[in-house]
Every structure is written in structure tokens, then in C-alpha cells.
LOZA-374159 format. One record per residue: residue number from 1; residue in three letters; x, y, z of N, C-alpha, C in turn. Coordinates in steps of 0.02 Angstrom, whole numbers, padded with zeros to 5 digits. Example, Ala and Ser with C-alpha at 12.3 -4.5 7.8 and 13.67 -1.06 7.14 Angstrom:
REM LOZA-374159
nr:1	rest:ALA	n.c1:00660	n.c2:-00284	n.c3:00390	ca.c1:00615	ca.c2:-00225	ca.c3:00390	c.c1:00660	c.c2:-00165	c.c3:00390
nr:2	rest:SER	n.c1:00642	n.c2:-00112	n.c3:00354	ca.c1:00684	ca.c2:-00053	ca.c3:00357	c.c1:00645	c.c2:00002	c.c3:00394
***
This chain:
REM LOZA-374159
nr:1	rest:VAL	n.c1:00653	n.c2:01472	n.c3:00240	ca.c1:00685	ca.c2:01410	ca.c3:00218	c.c1:00640	c.c2:01351	c.c3:00237
nr:2	rest:GLN	n.c1:00629	n.c2:01307	n.c3:00189	ca.c1:00590	ca.c2:01246	ca.c3:00203	c.c1:00632	c.c2:01185	c.c3:00186
nr:3	rest:LEU	n.c1:00624	n.c2:01133	n.c3:00227	ca.c1:00661	ca.c2:01071	ca.c3:00217	c.c1:00610	c.c2:01015	c.c3:00210
nr:4	rest:VAL	n.c1:00619	n.c2:00973	n.c3:00159	ca.c1:00573	ca.c2:00917	ca.c3:00148	c.c1:00613	c.c2:00853	c.c3:00143
nr:5	rest:GLU	n.c1:00598	n.c2:00806	n.c3:00188	ca.c1:00632	ca.c2:00742	ca.c3:00189	c.c1:00593	c.c2:00690	c.c3:00149
nr:6	rest:SER	n.c1:00629	n.c2:00641	n.c3:00124	ca.c1:00597	ca.c2:00585	ca.c3:00090	c.c1:00642	c.c2:00523	c.c3:00098
nr:7	rest:GLY	n.c1:00611	n.c2:00464	n.c3:00089	ca.c1:00651	ca.c2:00403	ca.c3:00088	c.c1:00644	c.c2:00359	c.c3:00148
nr:8	rest:GLY	n.c1:00605	n.c2:00378	n.c3:00198	ca.c1:00597	ca.c2:00335	ca.c3:00256	c.c1:00555	c.c2:00274	c.c3:00239
nr:9	rest:GLY	n.c1:00549	n.c2:00229	n.c3:00288	ca.c1:00508	ca.c2:00170	ca.c3:00276	c.c1:00525	c.c2:00114	c.c3:00324
nr:10	rest:LEU	n.c1:00501	n.c2:00054	n.c3:00306	ca.c1:00512	ca.c2:-00006	ca.c3:00346	c.c1:00564	c.c2:-00050	c.c3:00312
nr:11	rest:VAL	n.c1:00612	n.c2:-00073	n.c3:00351	ca.c1:00665	ca.c2:-00115	ca.c3:00323	c.c1:00685	c.c2:-00167	c.c3:00376
nr:12	rest:GLN	n.c1:00709	n.c2:-00224	n.c3:00353	ca.c1:00732	ca.c2:-00274	ca.c3:00400	c.c1:00802	c.c2:-00258	c.c3:00425
nr:13	rest:ALA	n.c1:00818	n.c2:-00282	n.c3:00484	ca.c1:00885	ca.c2:-00272	ca.c3:00511	c.c1:00937	c.c2:-00298	c.c3:00462
nr:14	rest:GLY	n.c1:00990	n.c2:-00259	n.c3:00454	ca.c1:01042	ca.c2:-00276	ca.c3:00406	c.c1:01031	c.c2:-00244	c.c3:00338
nr:15	rest:GLY	n.c1:00973	n.c2:-00216	n.c3:00328	ca.c1:00957	ca.c2:-00185	ca.c3:00264	c.c1:00980	c.c2:-00113	c.c3:00259
nr:16	rest:SER	n.c1:00960	n.c2:-00080	n.c3:00205	ca.c1:00981	ca.c2:-00011	ca.c3:00191	c.c1:00922	c.c2:00033	c.c3:00173
nr:17	rest:LEU	n.c1:00930	n.c2:00097	n.c3:00188	ca.c1:00883	ca.c2:00148	ca.c3:00167	c.c1:00922	c.c2:00210	c.c3:00148
nr:18	rest:ARG	n.c1:00893	n.c2:00251	n.c3:00106	ca.c1:00925	ca.c2:00313	ca.c3:00084	c.c1:00876	c.c2:00370	c.c3:00096
nr:19	rest:LEU	n.c1:00896	n.c2:00417	n.c3:00137	ca.c1:00855	ca.c2:00476	ca.c3:00151	c.c1:00881	c.c2:00535	c.c3:00112
nr:20	rest:SER	n.c1:00835	n.c2:00575	n.c3:00087	ca.c1:00853	ca.c2:00636	ca.c3:00052	c.c1:00818	c.c2:00696	c.c3:00085
nr:21	rest:CYS	n.c1:00850	n.c2:00753	n.c3:00080	ca.c1:00822	ca.c2:00815	ca.c3:00106	c.c1:00834	c.c2:00870	c.c3:00055
nr:22	rest:ALA	n.c1:00780	n.c2:00904	n.c3:00037	ca.c1:00785	ca.c2:00959	ca.c3:-00010	c.c1:00766	c.c2:01023	c.c3:00024
nr:23	rest:ALA	n.c1:00810	n.c2:01073	n.c3:00019	ca.c1:00797	ca.c2:01138	ca.c3:00049	c.c1:00774	c.c2:01186	c.c3:-00005
nr:24	rest:SER	n.c1:00729	n.c2:01230	n.c3:00014	ca.c1:00706	ca.c2:01283	ca.c3:-00031	c.c1:00709	c.c2:01349	c.c3:00005
nr:25	rest:GLY	n.c1:00714	n.c2:01403	n.c3:-00032	ca.c1:00719	ca.c2:01469	ca.c3:-00002	c.c1:00790	c.c2:01495	c.c3:-00006
nr:26	rest:SER	n.c1:00801	n.c2:01552	n.c3:00025	ca.c1:00865	ca.c2:01585	ca.c3:00022	c.c1:00911	c.c2:01558	c.c3:00077
nr:27	rest:ILE	n.c1:00967	n.c2:01530	n.c3:00057	ca.c1:01014	ca.c2:01499	ca.c3:00103	c.c1:01082	c.c2:01532	c.c3:00094
nr:28	rest:SER	n.c1:01115	n.c2:01548	n.c3:00149	ca.c1:01181	ca.c2:01577	ca.c3:00143	c.c1:01231	c.c2:01525	c.c3:00120
nr:29	rest:SER	n.c1:01286	n.c2:01549	n.c3:00091	ca.c1:01336	ca.c2:01503	ca.c3:00064	c.c1:01372	c.c2:01465	c.c3:00119
nr:30	rest:MET	n.c1:01375	n.c2:01494	n.c3:00178	ca.c1:01405	ca.c2:01460	ca.c3:00236	c.c1:01349	c.c2:01425	c.c3:00273
nr:31	rest:ASN	n.c1:01344	n.c2:01360	n.c3:00265	ca.c1:01291	ca.c2:01324	ca.c3:00300	c.c1:01312	c.c2:01252	c.c3:00315
nr:32	rest:VAL	n.c1:01276	n.c2:01223	n.c3:00360	ca.c1:01286	ca.c2:01153	ca.c3:00378	c.c1:01219	c.c2:01118	c.c3:00374
nr:33	rest:MET	n.c1:01217	n.c2:01062	n.c3:00338	ca.c1:01156	ca.c2:01021	ca.c3:00337	c.c1:01169	c.c2:00957	c.c3:00376
nr:34	rest:GLY	n.c1:01117	n.c2:00930	n.c3:00404	ca.c1:01127	ca.c2:00870	ca.c3:00444	c.c1:01064	c.c2:00831	c.c3:00456
nr:35	rest:TRP	n.c1:01073	n.c2:00775	n.c3:00489	ca.c1:01017	ca.c2:00732	ca.c3:00508	c.c1:01020	c.c2:00719	c.c3:00583
nr:36	rest:TYR	n.c1:00961	n.c2:00722	n.c3:00614	ca.c1:00952	ca.c2:00705	ca.c3:00683	c.c1:00896	c.c2:00654	c.c3:00687
nr:37	rest:ARG	n.c1:00892	n.c2:00619	n.c3:00743	ca.c1:00838	ca.c2:00571	ca.c3:00749	c.c1:00810	c.c2:00572	c.c3:00820
nr:38	rest:GLN	n.c1:00747	n.c2:00551	n.c3:00824	ca.c1:00714	ca.c2:00548	ca.c3:00890	c.c1:00673	c.c2:00485	c.c3:00894
nr:39	rest:ALA	n.c1:00693	n.c2:00440	n.c3:00938	ca.c1:00655	ca.c2:00379	ca.c3:00950	c.c1:00599	c.c2:00394	c.c3:00999
nr:40	rest:LEU	n.c1:00549	n.c2:00352	n.c3:01000	ca.c1:00492	ca.c2:00362	ca.c3:01043	c.c1:00514	c.c2:00365	c.c3:01116
nr:41	rest:GLY	n.c1:00495	n.c2:00420	n.c3:01150	ca.c1:00512	ca.c2:00429	ca.c3:01220	c.c1:00583	c.c2:00452	c.c3:01233
nr:42	rest:GLU	n.c1:00620	n.c2:00465	n.c3:01181	ca.c1:00690	ca.c2:00486	ca.c3:01189	c.c1:00699	c.c2:00558	c.c3:01164
nr:43	rest:GLN	n.c1:00757	n.c2:00586	n.c3:01181	ca.c1:00773	ca.c2:00653	ca.c3:01157	c.c1:00801	c.c2:00650	c.c3:01085
nr:44	rest:ARG	n.c1:00795	n.c2:00704	n.c3:01051	ca.c1:00823	ca.c2:00708	ca.c3:00983	c.c1:00899	c.c2:00706	c.c3:00988
nr:45	rest:GLU	n.c1:00931	n.c2:00668	n.c3:00943	ca.c1:01004	ca.c2:00660	ca.c3:00946	c.c1:01034	c.c2:00669	c.c3:00876
nr:46	rest:LEU	n.c1:01096	n.c2:00688	n.c3:00875	ca.c1:01133	ca.c2:00698	ca.c3:00813	c.c1:01146	c.c2:00631	c.c3:00780
nr:47	rest:VAL	n.c1:01138	n.c2:00630	n.c3:00714	ca.c1:01159	ca.c2:00572	ca.c3:00673	c.c1:01222	c.c2:00591	c.c3:00635
nr:48	rest:ALA	n.c1:01218	n.c2:00642	n.c3:00593	ca.c1:01275	ca.c2:00662	ca.c3:00552	c.c1:01264	c.c2:00732	c.c3:00525
nr:49	rest:THR	n.c1:01319	n.c2:00767	n.c3:00511	ca.c1:01315	ca.c2:00833	ca.c3:00479	c.c1:01367	c.c2:00838	c.c3:00423
nr:50	rest:VAL	n.c1:01354	n.c2:00883	n.c3:00376	ca.c1:01401	ca.c2:00895	ca.c3:00322	c.c1:01399	c.c2:00969	c.c3:00305
nr:51	rest:THR	n.c1:01459	n.c2:00999	n.c3:00298	ca.c1:01463	ca.c2:01069	ca.c3:00280	c.c1:01454	c.c2:01078	c.c3:00205
nr:52	rest:ARG	n.c1:01447	n.c2:01140	n.c3:00184	ca.c1:01442	ca.c2:01155	ca.c3:00113	c.c1:01505	c.c2:01131	c.c3:00076
nr:53	rest:GLY	n.c1:01561	n.c2:01132	n.c3:00111	ca.c1:01625	ca.c2:01110	ca.c3:00081	c.c1:01637	c.c2:01035	c.c3:00086
nr:54	rest:GLY	n.c1:01590	n.c2:00998	n.c3:00118	ca.c1:01595	ca.c2:00925	ca.c3:00119	c.c1:01628	c.c2:00896	c.c3:00181
nr:55	rest:ILE	n.c1:01640	n.c2:00937	n.c3:00231	ca.c1:01668	ca.c2:00910	ca.c3:00293	c.c1:01612	c.c2:00876	c.c3:00333
nr:56	rest:THR	n.c1:01624	n.c2:00813	n.c3:00352	ca.c1:01571	ca.c2:00774	ca.c3:00385	c.c1:01586	c.c2:00761	c.c3:00458
nr:57	rest:ASN	n.c1:01533	n.c2:00748	n.c3:00495	ca.c1:01538	ca.c2:00730	ca.c3:00566	c.c1:01484	c.c2:00678	c.c3:00580
nr:58	rest:TYR	n.c1:01503	n.c2:00625	n.c3:00616	ca.c1:01456	ca.c2:00571	ca.c3:00630	c.c1:01452	c.c2:00556	c.c3:00705
nr:59	rest:ALA	n.c1:01393	n.c2:00537	n.c3:00727	ca.c1:01387	ca.c2:00510	ca.c3:00794	c.c1:01421	c.c2:00441	c.c3:00796
nr:60	rest:ASP	n.c1:01450	n.c2:00424	n.c3:00853	ca.c1:01487	ca.c2:00361	ca.c3:00858	c.c1:01444	c.c2:00301	c.c3:00840
nr:61	rest:TYR	n.c1:01380	n.c2:00304	n.c3:00855	ca.c1:01338	ca.c2:00245	ca.c3:00846	c.c1:01318	c.c2:00233	c.c3:00773
nr:62	rest:VAL	n.c1:01338	n.c2:00278	n.c3:00727	ca.c1:01323	ca.c2:00266	ca.c3:00656	c.c1:01387	c.c2:00264	c.c3:00614
nr:63	rest:LYS	n.c1:01444	n.c2:00278	n.c3:00644	ca.c1:01507	ca.c2:00278	ca.c3:00606	c.c1:01518	c.c2:00210	c.c3:00574
nr:64	rest:GLY	n.c1:01536	n.c2:00211	n.c3:00511	ca.c1:01549	ca.c2:00150	ca.c3:00474	c.c1:01487	c.c2:00118	c.c3:00444
nr:65	rest:ARG	n.c1:01429	n.c2:00144	n.c3:00462	ca.c1:01366	ca.c2:00116	ca.c3:00435	c.c1:01327	c.c2:00168	c.c3:00394
nr:66	rest:PHE	n.c1:01330	n.c2:00231	n.c3:00415	ca.c1:01293	ca.c2:00285	ca.c3:00381	c.c1:01343	c.c2:00330	c.c3:00344
nr:67	rest:THR	n.c1:01320	n.c2:00358	n.c3:00288	ca.c1:01361	ca.c2:00405	ca.c3:00250	c.c1:01318	c.c2:00465	c.c3:00231
nr:68	rest:ILE	n.c1:01342	n.c2:00525	n.c3:00249	ca.c1:01306	ca.c2:00586	ca.c3:00231	c.c1:01344	c.c2:00621	c.c3:00175
nr:69	rest:SER	n.c1:01306	n.c2:00651	n.c3:00130	ca.c1:01337	ca.c2:00687	ca.c3:00075	c.c1:01293	c.c2:00745	c.c3:00053
nr:70	rest:ARG	n.c1:01322	n.c2:00788	n.c3:00013	ca.c1:01285	ca.c2:00844	ca.c3:-00017	c.c1:01286	c.c2:00832	c.c3:-00093
nr:71	rest:ASP	n.c1:01229	n.c2:00821	n.c3:-00123	ca.c1:01230	ca.c2:00810	ca.c3:-00195	c.c1:01214	c.c2:00874	c.c3:-00233
nr:72	rest:SER	n.c1:01199	n.c2:00928	n.c3:-00196	ca.c1:01192	ca.c2:00994	ca.c3:-00225	c.c1:01195	c.c2:01043	c.c3:-00167
nr:73	rest:PRO	n.c1:01201	n.c2:01108	n.c3:-00181	ca.c1:01205	ca.c2:01157	ca.c3:-00126	c.c1:01145	c.c2:01155	c.c3:-00079
nr:74	rest:LYS	n.c1:01087	n.c2:01130	n.c3:-00103	ca.c1:01028	ca.c2:01132	ca.c3:-00061	c.c1:01001	c.c2:01063	c.c3:-00045
nr:75	rest:ASN	n.c1:01038	n.c2:01011	n.c3:-00061	ca.c1:01015	ca.c2:00943	ca.c3:-00047	c.c1:01066	c.c2:00904	c.c3:-00007
nr:76	rest:THR	n.c1:01041	n.c2:00862	n.c3:00038	ca.c1:01085	ca.c2:00816	ca.c3:00073	c.c1:01055	c.c2:00746	c.c3:00071
nr:77	rest:VAL	n.c1:01098	n.c2:00697	n.c3:00072	ca.c1:01077	ca.c2:00627	ca.c3:00069	c.c1:01109	c.c2:00589	c.c3:00127
nr:78	rest:LEU	n.c1:01071	n.c2:00546	n.c3:00159	ca.c1:01097	ca.c2:00503	ca.c3:00211	c.c1:01087	c.c2:00430	c.c3:00188
nr:79	rest:GLN	n.c1:01142	n.c2:00398	n.c3:00172	ca.c1:01140	ca.c2:00327	ca.c3:00154	c.c1:01150	c.c2:00286	c.c3:00218
nr:80	rest:MET	n.c1:01101	n.c2:00244	n.c3:00233	ca.c1:01103	ca.c2:00205	ca.c3:00295	c.c1:01108	c.c2:00131	c.c3:00278
nr:81	rest:ASP	n.c1:01163	n.c2:00101	n.c3:00297	ca.c1:01175	ca.c2:00030	ca.c3:00284	c.c1:01181	c.c2:-00008	c.c3:00350
nr:82	rest:THR	n.c1:01174	n.c2:-00073	n.c3:00346	ca.c1:01179	ca.c2:-00116	ca.c3:00404	c.c1:01136	c.c2:-00090	c.c3:00461
nr:83	rest:LEU	n.c1:01073	n.c2:-00076	n.c3:00445	ca.c1:01028	ca.c2:-00047	ca.c3:00494	c.c1:01013	c.c2:-00096	c.c3:00551
nr:84	rest:LYS	n.c1:01005	n.c2:-00067	n.c3:00611	ca.c1:00990	ca.c2:-00105	ca.c3:00671	c.c1:00922	c.c2:-00084	c.c3:00698
nr:85	rest:ARG	n.c1:00893	n.c2:-00125	n.c3:00740	ca.c1:00828	ca.c2:-00108	ca.c3:00770	c.c1:00832	c.c2:-00042	c.c3:00807
nr:86	rest:GLU	n.c1:00888	n.c2:-00029	n.c3:00839	ca.c1:00896	ca.c2:00032	ca.c3:00878	c.c1:00902	c.c2:00094	c.c3:00835
nr:87	rest:ASP	n.c1:00905	n.c2:00087	n.c3:00769	ca.c1:00904	ca.c2:00144	ca.c3:00724	c.c1:00832	c.c2:00168	c.c3:00711
nr:88	rest:THR	n.c1:00784	n.c2:00132	n.c3:00736	ca.c1:00714	ca.c2:00151	ca.c3:00727	c.c1:00701	c.c2:00218	c.c3:00760
nr:89	rest:ALA	n.c1:00675	n.c2:00266	n.c3:00721	ca.c1:00664	ca.c2:00334	ca.c3:00746	c.c1:00633	c.c2:00376	c.c3:00691
nr:90	rest:VAL	n.c1:00611	n.c2:00436	n.c3:00710	ca.c1:00595	ca.c2:00486	ca.c3:00660	c.c1:00659	c.c2:00524	c.c3:00645
nr:91	rest:TYR	n.c1:00675	n.c2:00530	n.c3:00581	ca.c1:00736	ca.c2:00564	ca.c3:00560	c.c1:00719	c.c2:00633	c.c3:00534
nr:92	rest:TYR	n.c1:00754	n.c2:00683	n.c3:00560	ca.c1:00741	ca.c2:00752	ca.c3:00542	c.c1:00801	c.c2:00782	c.c3:00505
nr:93	rest:CYS	n.c1:00787	n.c2:00817	n.c3:00452	ca.c1:00837	ca.c2:00855	ca.c3:00417	c.c1:00845	c.c2:00924	c.c3:00451
nr:94	rest:ASN	n.c1:00906	n.c2:00948	n.c3:00454	ca.c1:00921	ca.c2:01012	ca.c3:00486	c.c1:00967	c.c2:01052	c.c3:00442
nr:95	rest:LEU	n.c1:00957	n.c2:01117	n.c3:00441	ca.c1:01003	ca.c2:01163	ca.c3:00408	c.c1:01017	c.c2:01222	c.c3:00454
nr:96	rest:LYS	n.c1:01081	n.c2:01237	n.c3:00461	ca.c1:01102	ca.c2:01295	ca.c3:00501	c.c1:01141	c.c2:01342	c.c3:00455
nr:97	rest:ASP	n.c1:01120	n.c2:01406	n.c3:00455	ca.c1:01160	ca.c2:01456	ca.c3:00420	c.c1:01156	c.c2:01521	c.c3:00458
nr:98	rest:ILE	n.c1:01180	n.c2:01574	n.c3:00428	ca.c1:01181	ca.c2:01638	ca.c3:00463	c.c1:01111	c.c2:01660	c.c3:00482
nr:99	rest:GLY	n.c1:01061	n.c2:01640	n.c3:00442	ca.c1:00993	ca.c2:01663	ca.c3:00453	c.c1:00956	c.c2:01626	c.c3:00507
nr:100	rest:GLY	n.c1:00979	n.c2:01565	n.c3:00524	ca.c1:00943	ca.c2:01529	ca.c3:00575	c.c1:00956	c.c2:01454	c.c3:00575
nr:101	rest:ASP	n.c1:00910	n.c2:01419	n.c3:00610	ca.c1:00915	ca.c2:01347	ca.c3:00621	c.c1:00848	c.c2:01318	c.c3:00599
nr:102	rest:TYR	n.c1:00849	n.c2:01278	n.c3:00547	ca.c1:00787	ca.c2:01256	ca.c3:00515	c.c1:00780	c.c2:01180	c.c3:00519
nr:103	rest:TRP	n.c1:00717	n.c2:01158	n.c3:00524	ca.c1:00703	ca.c2:01087	ca.c3:00530	c.c1:00649	c.c2:01065	c.c3:00481
nr:104	rest:GLY	n.c1:00657	n.c2:01003	n.c3:00456	ca.c1:00603	ca.c2:00972	ca.c3:00419	c.c1:00553	c.c2:00941	c.c3:00465
nr:105	rest:LYS	n.c1:00500	n.c2:00912	n.c3:00437	ca.c1:00448	ca.c2:00882	ca.c3:00478	c.c1:00464	c.c2:00811	c.c3:00500
nr:106	rest:GLY	n.c1:00514	n.c2:00781	n.c3:00469	ca.c1:00535	ca.c2:00715	ca.c3:00489	c.c1:00508	c.c2:00659	c.c3:00445
nr:107	rest:THR	n.c1:00545	n.c2:00604	n.c3:00443	ca.c1:00523	ca.c2:00545	ca.c3:00407	c.c1:00537	c.c2:00483	c.c3:00451
nr:108	rest:GLN	n.c1:00488	n.c2:00438	n.c3:00454	ca.c1:00494	ca.c2:00380	ca.c3:00498	c.c1:00538	c.c2:00327	c.c3:00467
nr:109	rest:VAL	n.c1:00584	n.c2:00301	n.c3:00507	ca.c1:00624	ca.c2:00243	ca.c3:00488	c.c1:00611	c.c2:00188	c.c3:00540
nr:110	rest:THR	n.c1:00588	n.c2:00131	n.c3:00517	ca.c1:00574	ca.c2:00075	ca.c3:00561	c.c1:00614	c.c2:00015	c.c3:00539
nr:111	rest:VAL	n.c1:00653	n.c2:-00012	n.c3:00585	ca.c1:00695	ca.c2:-00071	ca.c3:00570	c.c1:00667	c.c2:-00130	c.c3:00610
nr:112	rest:SER	n.c1:00647	n.c2:-00182	n.c3:00574	ca.c1:00619	ca.c2:-00241	ca.c3:00606	c.c1:00671	c.c2:-00296	c.c3:00611
nr:113	rest:SER	n.c1:00661	n.c2:-00339	n.c3:00660	ca.c1:00710	ca.c2:-00394	ca.c3:00670	c.c1:00691	c.c2:-00454	c.c3:00628
***
């Protein structure tokens, strides 16, 4: 299974970005896709997850600002609004299924003041 992220970049505080993740390979029907992030010098942390059936889970620090969705069985999208400087990090796509735990290479999101 391979995961490829796209959509990162530089944005001003208060702005929006949309991240996409496309999975390829054989994926079981029972799976969860999600986004994690890692700021410089910090540990990787959960941002949001979504099941194949559309059940979502968000970290408290993004609730009301970020929206995760599945636009196909193998794609997930993270819409990020009202971005803050503290959202600056490398964002990683993740997929968990019966076969394993898979990660993309990450995409940089930088929020300037």
C-alpha cells in the first residue's frame, strides 16, 4: 500500500488549505484513514481520522476548524480553515487496515502571521 499526500504549502494565519491523500494497492474494506502532524522538535500527533463508513474523530485543537472526509474508498481529504501559526507542521496521511499501518511521506504546511 502506498499513500501520496498533496496540497501543502504556505498560507497566512486565518487562511485555508486542503490536503489530499491517495492510496494505491490492495486495501481491506475495513479501514481507517487519517491525518497526523509533526512540528519541528515535537512528537507526531493525531489530527483527524475517518472510517470507511464516514465516522470521524478529531483532536480537540482542530475541532471546528478542520474537516476530514473520504471522497472515494481510497482517498481522504483534510479541509483546514482558520489556520493558526501553531498548525505549522509536516502532515502525514495514515491508513490502518487488517494488513497493517501505512504512512505517506508527508507534506509541509506553514502558517505565517
